PDB file of N, CA, C and O in Angstrom:
ATOM      1  N   MET A   1     -64.301  52.913-147.723  1.00  0.00           N
ATOM      2  CA  MET A   1     -64.901  52.521-146.451  1.00  0.00           C
ATOM      3  C   MET A   1     -63.829  51.830-145.611  1.00  0.00           C
ATOM      4  O   MET A   1     -63.174  50.897-146.075  1.00  0.00           O
ATOM      5  N   ASP A   2     -63.657  52.293-144.379  1.00  0.00           N
ATOM      6  CA  ASP A   2     -62.648  51.675-143.530  1.00  0.00           C
ATOM      7  C   ASP A   2     -63.281  50.572-142.664  1.00  0.00           C
ATOM      8  O   ASP A   2     -64.488  50.336-142.710  1.00  0.00           O
ATOM      9  N   LYS A   3     -62.445  49.923-141.893  1.00  0.00           N
ATOM     10  CA  LYS A   3     -62.926  48.783-141.096  1.00  0.00           C
ATOM     11  C   LYS A   3     -63.969  49.193-140.062  1.00  0.00           C
ATOM     12  O   LYS A   3     -64.886  48.425-139.773  1.00  0.00           O
ATOM     13  N   ASN A   4     -63.841  50.389-139.504  1.00  0.00           N
ATOM     14  CA  ASN A   4     -64.841  50.851-138.533  1.00  0.00           C
ATOM     15  C   ASN A   4     -66.198  51.024-139.194  1.00  0.00           C
ATOM     16  O   ASN A   4     -67.226  50.663-138.620  1.00  0.00           O
ATOM     17  N   GLU A   5     -66.202  51.577-140.401  1.00  0.00           N
ATOM     18  CA  GLU A   5     -67.461  51.766-141.131  1.00  0.00           C
ATOM     19  C   GLU A   5     -68.074  50.421-141.511  1.00  0.00           C
ATOM     20  O   GLU A   5     -69.289  50.240-141.443  1.00  0.00           O
ATOM     21  N   ILE A   6     -67.223  49.485-141.911  1.00  0.00           N
ATOM     22  CA  ILE A   6     -67.704  48.138-142.242  1.00  0.00           C
ATOM     23  C   ILE A   6     -68.346  47.512-141.006  1.00  0.00           C
ATOM     24  O   ILE A   6     -69.439  46.950-141.081  1.00  0.00           O
ATOM     25  N   PHE A   7     -67.658  47.614-139.873  1.00  0.00           N
ATOM     26  CA  PHE A   7     -68.192  47.035-138.633  1.00  0.00           C
ATOM     27  C   PHE A   7     -69.541  47.656-138.287  1.00  0.00           C
ATOM     28  O   PHE A   7     -70.483  46.937-137.955  1.00  0.00           O
ATOM     29  N   GLU A   8     -69.646  48.972-138.360  1.00  0.00           N
ATOM     30  CA  GLU A   8     -70.892  49.652-138.012  1.00  0.00           C
ATOM     31  C   GLU A   8     -72.032  49.221-138.927  1.00  0.00           C
ATOM     32  O   GLU A   8     -73.149  48.990-138.464  1.00  0.00           O
ATOM     33  N   LYS A   9     -71.755  49.114-140.210  1.00  0.00           N
ATOM     34  CA  LYS A   9     -72.787  48.693-141.157  1.00  0.00           C
ATOM     35  C   LYS A   9     -73.207  47.245-140.866  1.00  0.00           C
ATOM     36  O   LYS A   9     -74.392  46.912-140.898  1.00  0.00           O
ATOM     37  N   LEU A  10     -72.237  46.414-140.589  1.00  0.00           N
ATOM     38  CA  LEU A  10     -72.505  45.018-140.258  1.00  0.00           C
ATOM     39  C   LEU A  10     -73.316  44.925-138.962  1.00  0.00           C
ATOM     40  O   LEU A  10     -74.286  44.172-138.882  1.00  0.00           O
ATOM     41  N   LYS A  11     -72.916  45.687-137.961  1.00  0.00           N
ATOM     42  CA  LYS A  11     -73.633  45.693-136.683  1.00  0.00           C
ATOM     43  C   LYS A  11     -75.079  46.146-136.885  1.00  0.00           C
ATOM     44  O   LYS A  11     -76.006  45.519-136.374  1.00  0.00           O
ATOM     45  N   ASN A  12     -75.267  47.227-137.624  1.00  0.00           N
ATOM     46  CA  ASN A  12     -76.618  47.731-137.874  1.00  0.00           C
ATOM     47  C   ASN A  12     -77.474  46.691-138.591  1.00  0.00           C
ATOM     48  O   ASN A  12     -78.660  46.548-138.294  1.00  0.00           O
ATOM     49  N   THR A  13     -76.880  45.976-139.523  1.00  0.00           N
ATOM     50  CA  THR A  13     -77.610  44.929-140.239  1.00  0.00           C
ATOM     51  C   THR A  13     -78.039  43.823-139.279  1.00  0.00           C
ATOM     52  O   THR A  13     -79.178  43.359-139.334  1.00  0.00           O
ATOM     53  N   LEU A  14     -77.135  43.404-138.406  1.00  0.00           N
ATOM     54  CA  LEU A  14     -77.453  42.340-137.455  1.00  0.00           C
ATOM     55  C   LEU A  14     -78.540  42.776-136.474  1.00  0.00           C
ATOM     56  O   LEU A  14     -79.435  41.996-136.150  1.00  0.00           O
ATOM     57  N   VAL A  15     -78.465  44.010-136.008  1.00  0.00           N
ATOM     58  CA  VAL A  15     -79.452  44.517-135.055  1.00  0.00           C
ATOM     59  C   VAL A  15     -80.814  44.687-135.742  1.00  0.00           C
ATOM     60  O   VAL A  15     -81.841  44.258-135.216  1.00  0.00           O
ATOM     61  N   ASP A  16     -80.808  45.314-136.916  1.00  0.00           N
ATOM     62  CA  ASP A  16     -82.065  45.627-137.608  1.00  0.00           C
ATOM     63  C   ASP A  16     -82.713  44.418-138.270  1.00  0.00           C
ATOM     64  O   ASP A  16     -83.925  44.225-138.171  1.00  0.00           O
ATOM     65  N   GLU A  17     -81.914  43.614-138.936  1.00  0.00           N
ATOM     66  CA  GLU A  17     -82.458  42.521-139.740  1.00  0.00           C
ATOM     67  C   GLU A  17     -82.573  41.191-138.994  1.00  0.00           C
ATOM     68  O   GLU A  17     -83.431  40.366-139.308  1.00  0.00           O
ATOM     69  N   PHE A  18     -81.703  40.996-138.008  1.00  0.00           N
ATOM     70  CA  PHE A  18     -81.667  39.707-137.315  1.00  0.00           C
ATOM     71  C   PHE A  18     -82.110  39.817-135.857  1.00  0.00           C
ATOM     72  O   PHE A  18     -82.121  38.830-135.122  1.00  0.00           O
ATOM     73  N   ASP A  19     -82.472  41.029-135.456  1.00  0.00           N
ATOM     74  CA  ASP A  19     -82.990  41.271-134.109  1.00  0.00           C
ATOM     75  C   ASP A  19     -82.013  40.808-133.020  1.00  0.00           C
ATOM     76  O   ASP A  19     -82.408  40.193-132.029  1.00  0.00           O
ATOM     77  N   ILE A  20     -80.736  41.119-133.230  1.00  0.00           N
ATOM     78  CA  ILE A  20     -79.703  40.759-132.259  1.00  0.00           C
ATOM     79  C   ILE A  20     -79.446  41.968-131.365  1.00  0.00           C
ATOM     80  O   ILE A  20     -79.368  43.099-131.845  1.00  0.00           O
ATOM     81  N   ASP A  21     -79.318  41.726-130.092  1.00  0.00           N
ATOM     82  CA  ASP A  21     -79.054  42.781-129.115  1.00  0.00           C
ATOM     83  C   ASP A  21     -77.741  43.484-129.475  1.00  0.00           C
ATOM     84  O   ASP A  21     -76.695  42.848-129.602  1.00  0.00           O
ATOM     85  N   GLU A  22     -77.819  44.806-129.636  1.00  0.00           N
ATOM     86  CA  GLU A  22     -76.647  45.591-130.030  1.00  0.00           C
ATOM     87  C   GLU A  22     -75.469  45.384-129.085  1.00  0.00           C
ATOM     88  O   GLU A  22     -74.320  45.407-129.526  1.00  0.00           O
ATOM     89  N   ALA A  23     -75.727  45.184-127.807  1.00  0.00           N
ATOM     90  CA  ALA A  23     -74.661  45.002-126.824  1.00  0.00           C
ATOM     91  C   ALA A  23     -73.843  43.733-127.091  1.00  0.00           C
ATOM     92  O   ALA A  23     -72.686  43.641-126.680  1.00  0.00           O
ATOM     93  N   LEU A  24     -74.441  42.766-127.775  1.00  0.00           N
ATOM     94  CA  LEU A  24     -73.737  41.512-128.068  1.00  0.00           C
ATOM     95  C   LEU A  24     -72.809  41.632-129.268  1.00  0.00           C
ATOM     96  O   LEU A  24     -71.897  40.823-129.433  1.00  0.00           O
ATOM     97  N   VAL A  25     -73.037  42.633-130.101  1.00  0.00           N
ATOM     98  CA  VAL A  25     -72.298  42.748-131.359  1.00  0.00           C
ATOM     99  C   VAL A  25     -71.006  43.526-131.131  1.00  0.00           C
ATOM    100  O   VAL A  25     -70.975  44.755-131.189  1.00  0.00           O
ATOM    101  N   THR A  26     -69.949  42.773-130.871  1.00  0.00           N
ATOM    102  CA  THR A  26     -68.616  43.334-130.662  1.00  0.00           C
ATOM    103  C   THR A  26     -67.674  42.687-131.672  1.00  0.00           C
ATOM    104  O   THR A  26     -68.013  41.655-132.250  1.00  0.00           O
ATOM    105  N   PRO A  27     -66.496  43.275-131.896  1.00  0.00           N
ATOM    106  CA  PRO A  27     -65.558  42.651-132.839  1.00  0.00           C
ATOM    107  C   PRO A  27     -65.201  41.209-132.460  1.00  0.00           C
ATOM    108  O   PRO A  27     -64.947  40.379-133.333  1.00  0.00           O
ATOM    109  N   GLU A  28     -65.185  40.919-131.156  1.00  0.00           N
ATOM    110  CA  GLU A  28     -64.801  39.580-130.693  1.00  0.00           C
ATOM    111  C   GLU A  28     -65.959  38.589-130.690  1.00  0.00           C
ATOM    112  O   GLU A  28     -65.749  37.395-130.476  1.00  0.00           O
ATOM    113  N   ALA A  29     -67.175  39.069-130.925  1.00  0.00           N
ATOM    114  CA  ALA A  29     -68.352  38.199-130.864  1.00  0.00           C
ATOM    115  C   ALA A  29     -68.250  37.089-131.909  1.00  0.00           C
ATOM    116  O   ALA A  29     -67.968  37.334-133.082  1.00  0.00           O
ATOM    117  N   ARG A  30     -68.489  35.865-131.445  1.00  0.00           N
ATOM    118  CA  ARG A  30     -68.482  34.709-132.351  1.00  0.00           C
ATOM    119  C   ARG A  30     -69.865  34.605-132.979  1.00  0.00           C
ATOM    120  O   ARG A  30     -70.884  34.652-132.291  1.00  0.00           O
ATOM    121  N   LEU A  31     -69.877  34.463-134.294  1.00  0.00           N
ATOM    122  CA  LEU A  31     -71.139  34.490-135.036  1.00  0.00           C
ATOM    123  C   LEU A  31     -72.117  33.424-134.569  1.00  0.00           C
ATOM    124  O   LEU A  31     -73.297  33.703-134.354  1.00  0.00           O
ATOM    125  N   TYR A  32     -71.627  32.217-134.415  1.00  0.00           N
ATOM    126  CA  TYR A  32     -72.531  31.110-134.107  1.00  0.00           C
ATOM    127  C   TYR A  32     -72.796  30.986-132.609  1.00  0.00           C
ATOM    128  O   TYR A  32     -73.940  30.815-132.189  1.00  0.00           O
ATOM    129  N   GLU A  33     -71.745  31.071-131.811  1.00  0.00           N
ATOM    130  CA  GLU A  33     -71.893  30.848-130.379  1.00  0.00           C
ATOM    131  C   GLU A  33     -72.486  32.058-129.649  1.00  0.00           C
ATOM    132  O   GLU A  33     -73.393  31.911-128.831  1.00  0.00           O
ATOM    133  N   ASP A  34     -71.967  33.251-129.951  1.00  0.00           N
ATOM    134  CA  ASP A  34     -72.387  34.445-129.206  1.00  0.00           C
ATOM    135  C   ASP A  34     -73.620  35.120-129.805  1.00  0.00           C
ATOM    136  O   ASP A  34     -74.475  35.627-129.079  1.00  0.00           O
ATOM    137  N   LEU A  35     -73.702  35.122-131.131  1.00  0.00           N
ATOM    138  CA  LEU A  35     -74.802  35.830-131.797  1.00  0.00           C
ATOM    139  C   LEU A  35     -75.920  34.888-132.245  1.00  0.00           C
ATOM    140  O   LEU A  35     -76.938  35.327-132.779  1.00  0.00           O
ATOM    141  N   ASN A  36     -75.718  33.600-132.022  1.00  0.00           N
ATOM    142  CA  ASN A  36     -76.720  32.585-132.354  1.00  0.00           C
ATOM    143  C   ASN A  36     -77.155  32.590-133.814  1.00  0.00           C
ATOM    144  O   ASN A  36     -78.315  32.319-134.123  1.00  0.00           O
ATOM    145  N   LEU A  37     -76.229  32.896-134.703  1.00  0.00           N
ATOM    146  CA  LEU A  37     -76.528  32.787-136.133  1.00  0.00           C
ATOM    147  C   LEU A  37     -76.377  31.330-136.534  1.00  0.00           C
ATOM    148  O   LEU A  37     -75.483  30.635-136.051  1.00  0.00           O
ATOM    149  N   ASP A  38     -77.240  30.877-137.406  1.00  0.00           N
ATOM    150  CA  ASP A  38     -77.053  29.535-137.957  1.00  0.00           C
ATOM    151  C   ASP A  38     -76.591  29.678-139.405  1.00  0.00           C
ATOM    152  O   ASP A  38     -76.405  30.796-139.885  1.00  0.00           O
ATOM    153  N   SER A  39     -76.406  28.567-140.098  1.00  0.00           N
ATOM    154  CA  SER A  39     -75.870  28.636-141.451  1.00  0.00           C
ATOM    155  C   SER A  39     -76.810  29.369-142.402  1.00  0.00           C
ATOM    156  O   SER A  39     -76.347  30.041-143.324  1.00  0.00           O
ATOM    157  N   ILE A  40     -78.104  29.255-142.199  1.00  0.00           N
ATOM    158  CA  ILE A  40     -79.066  29.965-143.041  1.00  0.00           C
ATOM    159  C   ILE A  40     -78.958  31.467-142.785  1.00  0.00           C
ATOM    160  O   ILE A  40     -79.002  32.260-143.725  1.00  0.00           O
ATOM    161  N   ASP A  41     -78.816  31.859-141.519  1.00  0.00           N
ATOM    162  CA  ASP A  41     -78.623  33.272-141.185  1.00  0.00           C
ATOM    163  C   ASP A  41     -77.347  33.808-141.832  1.00  0.00           C
ATOM    164  O   ASP A  41     -77.322  34.930-142.338  1.00  0.00           O
ATOM    165  N   ALA A  42     -76.298  33.004-141.811  1.00  0.00           N
ATOM    166  CA  ALA A  42     -75.025  33.436-142.384  1.00  0.00           C
ATOM    167  C   ALA A  42     -75.167  33.705-143.881  1.00  0.00           C
ATOM    168  O   ALA A  42     -74.635  34.694-144.385  1.00  0.00           O
ATOM    169  N   VAL A  43     -75.870  32.845-144.582  1.00  0.00           N
ATOM    170  CA  VAL A  43     -76.111  33.043-146.013  1.00  0.00           C
ATOM    171  C   VAL A  43     -76.946  34.310-146.222  1.00  0.00           C
ATOM    172  O   VAL A  43     -76.655  35.112-147.109  1.00  0.00           O
ATOM    173  N   ASP A  44     -77.969  34.480-145.412  1.00  0.00           N
ATOM    174  CA  ASP A  44     -78.823  35.661-145.505  1.00  0.00           C
ATOM    175  C   ASP A  44     -78.011  36.933-145.253  1.00  0.00           C
ATOM    176  O   ASP A  44     -78.219  37.947-145.919  1.00  0.00           O
ATOM    177  N   LEU A  45     -77.103  36.880-144.308  1.00  0.00           N
ATOM    178  CA  LEU A  45     -76.248  38.023-144.014  1.00  0.00           C
ATOM    179  C   LEU A  45     -75.381  38.359-145.222  1.00  0.00           C
ATOM    180  O   LEU A  45     -75.249  39.530-145.578  1.00  0.00           O
ATOM    181  N   ILE A  46     -74.798  37.364-145.848  1.00  0.00           N
ATOM    182  CA  ILE A  46     -73.974  37.587-147.033  1.00  0.00           C
ATOM    183  C   ILE A  46     -74.789  38.256-148.138  1.00  0.00           C
ATOM    184  O   ILE A  46     -74.308  39.171-148.805  1.00  0.00           O
ATOM    185  N   VAL A  47     -76.025  37.795-148.327  1.00  0.00           N
ATOM    186  CA  VAL A  47     -76.904  38.405-149.335  1.00  0.00           C
ATOM    187  C   VAL A  47     -77.123  39.878-149.010  1.00  0.00           C
ATOM    188  O   VAL A  47     -77.069  40.725-149.903  1.00  0.00           O
ATOM    189  N   LYS A  48     -77.365  40.186-147.756  1.00  0.00           N
ATOM    190  CA  LYS A  48     -77.611  41.574-147.349  1.00  0.00           C
ATOM    191  C   LYS A  48     -76.347  42.429-147.486  1.00  0.00           C
ATOM    192  O   LYS A  48     -76.438  43.635-147.717  1.00  0.00           O
ATOM    193  N   LEU A  49     -75.179  41.816-147.347  1.00  0.00           N
ATOM    194  CA  LEU A  49     -73.924  42.565-147.440  1.00  0.00           C
ATOM    195  C   LEU A  49     -73.497  42.833-148.878  1.00  0.00           C
ATOM    196  O   LEU A  49     -72.650  43.692-149.125  1.00  0.00           O
ATOM    197  N   LYS A  50     -74.074  42.109-149.820  1.00  0.00           N
ATOM    198  CA  LYS A  50     -73.670  42.269-151.217  1.00  0.00           C
ATOM    199  C   LYS A  50     -73.779  43.709-151.691  1.00  0.00           C
ATOM    200  O   LYS A  50     -73.002  44.143-152.542  1.00  0.00           O
ATOM    201  N   SER A  51     -74.733  44.448-151.150  1.00  0.00           N
ATOM    202  CA  SER A  51     -74.919  45.832-151.591  1.00  0.00           C
ATOM    203  C   SER A  51     -73.719  46.715-151.266  1.00  0.00           C
ATOM    204  O   SER A  51     -73.498  47.718-151.945  1.00  0.00           O
ATOM    205  N   MET A  52     -72.949  46.370-150.255  1.00  0.00           N
ATOM    206  CA  MET A  52     -71.796  47.195-149.896  1.00  0.00           C
ATOM    207  C   MET A  52     -70.492  46.679-150.489  1.00  0.00           C
ATOM    208  O   MET A  52     -69.427  47.246-150.244  1.00  0.00           O
ATOM    209  N   LEU A  53     -70.575  45.611-151.263  1.00  0.00           N
ATOM    210  CA  LEU A  53     -69.365  45.028-151.823  1.00  0.00           C
ATOM    211  C   LEU A  53     -69.239  45.333-153.314  1.00  0.00           C
ATOM    212  O   LEU A  53     -70.239  45.416-154.027  1.00  0.00           O
ATOM    213  N   PRO A  54     -68.011  45.497-153.773  1.00  0.00           N
ATOM    214  CA  PRO A  54     -67.781  45.857-155.168  1.00  0.00           C
ATOM    215  C   PRO A  54     -67.964  44.693-156.147  1.00  0.00           C
ATOM    216  O   PRO A  54     -68.075  44.899-157.355  1.00  0.00           O
ATOM    217  N   ARG A  55     -67.993  43.487-155.619  1.00  0.00           N
ATOM    218  CA  ARG A  55     -68.143  42.327-156.503  1.00  0.00           C
ATOM    219  C   ARG A  55     -68.762  41.182-155.702  1.00  0.00           C
ATOM    220  O   ARG A  55     -68.962  41.280-154.492  1.00  0.00           O
ATOM    221  N   ASN A  56     -69.054  40.112-156.404  1.00  0.00           N
ATOM    222  CA  ASN A  56     -69.662  38.971-155.735  1.00  0.00           C
ATOM    223  C   ASN A  56     -68.716  38.380-154.694  1.00  0.00           C
ATOM    224  O   ASN A  56     -67.493  38.465-154.804  1.00  0.00           O
ATOM    225  N   ILE A  57     -69.317  37.793-153.706  1.00  0.00           N
ATOM    226  CA  ILE A  57     -68.567  37.188-152.605  1.00  0.00           C
ATOM    227  C   ILE A  57     -68.348  35.714-152.909  1.00  0.00           C
ATOM    228  O   ILE A  57     -69.276  34.997-153.285  1.00  0.00           O
ATOM    229  N   ASP A  58     -67.119  35.278-152.741  1.00  0.00           N
ATOM    230  CA  ASP A  58     -66.820  33.860-152.846  1.00  0.00           C
ATOM    231  C   ASP A  58     -67.213  33.218-151.514  1.00  0.00           C
ATOM    232  O   ASP A  58     -66.629  33.534-150.477  1.00  0.00           O
ATOM    233  N   PRO A  59     -68.199  32.318-151.538  1.00  0.00           N
ATOM    234  CA  PRO A  59     -68.637  31.709-150.274  1.00  0.00           C
ATOM    235  C   PRO A  59     -67.504  31.044-149.497  1.00  0.00           C
ATOM    236  O   PRO A  59     -67.577  30.927-148.274  1.00  0.00           O
ATOM    237  N   GLU A  60     -66.467  30.612-150.192  1.00  0.00           N
ATOM    238  CA  GLU A  60     -65.333  29.979-149.518  1.00  0.00           C
ATOM    239  C   GLU A  60     -64.680  30.927-148.516  1.00  0.00           C
ATOM    240  O   GLU A  60     -64.201  30.498-147.466  1.00  0.00           O
ATOM    241  N   VAL A  61     -64.665  32.215-148.847  1.00  0.00           N
ATOM    242  CA  VAL A  61     -64.065  33.210-147.959  1.00  0.00           C
ATOM    243  C   VAL A  61     -64.780  33.210-146.617  1.00  0.00           C
ATOM    244  O   VAL A  61     -64.150  33.331-145.566  1.00  0.00           O
ATOM    245  N   PHE A  62     -66.100  33.073-146.660  1.00  0.00           N
ATOM    246  CA  PHE A  62     -66.872  33.179-145.430  1.00  0.00           C
ATOM    247  C   PHE A  62     -66.980  31.870-144.671  1.00  0.00           C
ATOM    248  O   PHE A  62     -67.504  31.850-143.557  1.00  0.00           O
ATOM    249  N   LYS A  63     -66.503  30.788-145.240  1.00  0.00           N
ATOM    250  CA  LYS A  63     -66.473  29.532-144.487  1.00  0.00           C
ATOM    251  C   LYS A  63     -65.422  29.589-143.378  1.00  0.00           C
ATOM    252  O   LYS A  63     -65.492  28.829-142.412  1.00  0.00           O
ATOM    253  N   GLN A  64     -64.457  30.485-143.520  1.00  0.00           N
ATOM    254  CA  GLN A  64     -63.364  30.587-142.560  1.00  0.00           C
ATOM    255  C   GLN A  64     -63.655  31.561-141.423  1.00  0.00           C
ATOM    256  O   GLN A  64     -62.943  31.568-140.419  1.00  0.00           O
ATOM    257  N   VAL A  65     -64.693  32.383-141.569  1.00  0.00           N
ATOM    258  CA  VAL A  65     -64.933  33.405-140.552  1.00  0.00           C
ATOM    259  C   VAL A  65     -65.616  32.813-139.328  1.00  0.00           C
ATOM    260  O   VAL A  65     -66.458  31.921-139.435  1.00  0.00           O
ATOM    261  N   ARG A  66     -65.240  33.323-138.175  1.00  0.00           N
ATOM    262  CA  ARG A  66     -65.815  32.855-136.916  1.00  0.00           C
ATOM    263  C   ARG A  66     -66.317  34.011-136.057  1.00  0.00           C
ATOM    264  O   ARG A  66     -67.276  33.860-135.300  1.00  0.00           O
ATOM    265  N   THR A  67     -65.662  35.167-136.178  1.00  0.00           N
ATOM    266  CA  THR A  67     -66.026  36.318-135.346  1.00  0.00           C
ATOM    267  C   THR A  67     -66.449  37.494-136.222  1.00  0.00           C
ATOM    268  O   THR A  67     -66.269  37.480-137.440  1.00  0.00           O
ATOM    269  N   MET A  68     -67.008  38.497-135.585  1.00  0.00           N
ATOM    270  CA  MET A  68     -67.368  39.720-136.304  1.00  0.00           C
ATOM    271  C   MET A  68     -66.133  40.326-136.959  1.00  0.00           C
ATOM    272  O   MET A  68     -66.199  40.791-138.097  1.00  0.00           O
ATOM    273  N   GLN A  69     -65.002  40.324-136.248  1.00  0.00           N
ATOM    274  CA  GLN A  69     -63.785  40.903-136.824  1.00  0.00           C
ATOM    275  C   GLN A  69     -63.338  40.124-138.054  1.00  0.00           C
ATOM    276  O   GLN A  69     -62.823  40.718-139.000  1.00  0.00           O
ATOM    277  N   ASP A  70     -63.525  38.811-138.060  1.00  0.00           N
ATOM    278  CA  ASP A  70     -63.203  38.013-139.242  1.00  0.00           C
ATOM    279  C   ASP A  70     -64.027  38.473-140.448  1.00  0.00           C
ATOM    280  O   ASP A  70     -63.513  38.572-141.563  1.00  0.00           O
ATOM    281  N   VAL A  71     -65.304  38.750-140.209  1.00  0.00           N
ATOM    282  CA  VAL A  71     -66.179  39.206-141.296  1.00  0.00           C
ATOM    283  C   VAL A  71     -65.710  40.568-141.790  1.00  0.00           C
ATOM    284  O   VAL A  71     -65.616  40.794-142.996  1.00  0.00           O
ATOM    285  N   VAL A  72     -65.417  41.473-140.867  1.00  0.00           N
ATOM    286  CA  VAL A  72     -64.930  42.805-141.241  1.00  0.00           C
ATOM    287  C   VAL A  72     -63.652  42.683-142.069  1.00  0.00           C
ATOM    288  O   VAL A  72     -63.512  43.343-143.099  1.00  0.00           O
ATOM    289  N   ASN A  73     -62.728  41.845-141.622  1.00  0.00           N
ATOM    290  CA  ASN A  73     -61.464  41.678-142.348  1.00  0.00           C
ATOM    291  C   ASN A  73     -61.695  41.095-143.734  1.00  0.00           C
ATOM    292  O   ASN A  73     -61.064  41.527-144.699  1.00  0.00           O
ATOM    293  N   ALA A  74     -62.591  40.120-143.846  1.00  0.00           N
ATOM    294  CA  ALA A  74     -62.884  39.506-145.141  1.00  0.00           C
ATOM    295  C   ALA A  74     -63.479  40.533-146.106  1.00  0.00           C
ATOM    296  O   ALA A  74     -63.092  40.593-147.273  1.00  0.00           O
ATOM    297  N   ILE A  75     -64.420  41.340-145.611  1.00  0.00           N
ATOM    298  CA  ILE A  75     -65.029  42.371-146.455  1.00  0.00           C
ATOM    299  C   ILE A  75     -63.988  43.412-146.851  1.00  0.00           C
ATOM    300  O   ILE A  75     -63.935  43.837-148.006  1.00  0.00           O
ATOM    301  N   ASP A  76     -63.164  43.821-145.893  1.00  0.00           N
ATOM    302  CA  ASP A  76     -62.109  44.799-146.180  1.00  0.00           C
ATOM    303  C   ASP A  76     -61.166  44.257-147.242  1.00  0.00           C
ATOM    304  O   ASP A  76     -60.794  44.983-148.164  1.00  0.00           O
ATOM    305  N   ASN A  77     -60.776  42.997-147.129  1.00  0.00           N
ATOM    306  CA  ASN A  77     -59.882  42.391-148.124  1.00  0.00           C
ATOM    307  C   ASN A  77     -60.520  42.367-149.503  1.00  0.00           C
ATOM    308  O   ASN A  77     -59.850  42.644-150.499  1.00  0.00           O
ATOM    309  N   LEU A  78     -61.814  42.035-149.577  1.00  0.00           N
ATOM    310  CA  LEU A  78     -62.509  42.040-150.861  1.00  0.00           C
ATOM    311  C   LEU A  78     -62.513  43.444-151.463  1.00  0.00           C
ATOM    312  O   LEU A  78     -62.322  43.614-152.668  1.00  0.00           O
ATOM    313  N   MET A  79     -62.729  44.435-150.621  1.00  0.00           N
ATOM    314  CA  MET A  79     -62.766  45.810-151.104  1.00  0.00           C
ATOM    315  C   MET A  79     -61.374  46.269-151.560  1.00  0.00           C
ATOM    316  O   MET A  79     -61.245  46.967-152.566  1.00  0.00           O
ATOM    317  N   GLN A  80     -60.354  45.881-150.828  1.00  0.00           N
ATOM    318  CA  GLN A  80     -58.986  46.242-151.202  1.00  0.00           C
ATOM    319  C   GLN A  80     -58.599  45.574-152.521  1.00  0.00           C
ATOM    320  O   GLN A  80     -58.004  46.207-153.393  1.00  0.00           O
ATOM    321  N   ASP A  81     -58.941  44.284-152.661  1.00  0.00           N
ATOM    322  CA  ASP A  81     -58.606  43.542-153.883  1.00  0.00           C
ATOM    323  C   ASP A  81     -59.252  44.172-155.108  1.00  0.00           C
ATOM    324  O   ASP A  81     -58.636  44.247-156.171  1.00  0.00           O
ATOM    325  N   SER A  82     -60.476  44.618-154.960  1.00  0.00           N
ATOM    326  CA  SER A  82     -61.194  45.138-156.116  1.00  0.00           C
ATOM    327  C   SER A  82     -60.741  46.550-156.486  1.00  0.00           C
ATOM    328  O   SER A  82     -60.938  46.993-157.617  1.00  0.00           O
ATOM    329  N   SER A  83     -60.128  47.260-155.520  1.00  0.00           N
ATOM    330  CA  SER A  83     -59.683  48.619-155.831  1.00  0.00           C
ATOM    331  C   SER A  83     -58.240  48.627-156.336  1.00  0.00           C
ATOM    332  O   SER A  83     -57.702  49.674-156.694  1.00  0.00           O
ATOM    333  N   GLY A  84     -57.630  47.454-156.358  1.00  0.00           N
ATOM    334  CA  GLY A  84     -56.284  47.345-156.886  1.00  0.00           C
ATOM    335  C   GLY A  84     -55.196  47.772-155.920  1.00  0.00           C
ATOM    336  O   GLY A  84     -54.054  47.990-156.323  1.00  0.00           O
ATOM    337  N   LYS A  85     -55.540  47.893-154.660  1.00  0.00           N
ATOM    338  CA  LYS A  85     -54.537  48.289-153.662  1.00  0.00           C
ATOM    339  C   LYS A  85     -53.722  47.105-153.225  1.00  0.00           C
ATOM    340  O   LYS A  85     -52.829  47.245-152.390  1.00  0.00           O
TER     341      LYS A  85
END
């Protein structure tokens, strides 16, 4: 799965599960300020993303994310690490 596919899956999850306007979900969108996610939403999002990840997510990784692109990069890094690349 490449970064574009990760972004699309993430965007679809936010639109479908969190009722966020699709137009707001851009790579530059800030999770808390632009998308109005709170810490509980962020945890819920991580739970929903587990199905696309090869292993458990270290919550510390997601404490550093601020934008949609940060989330995509974090997921991509987890996927790369687990595939041995």
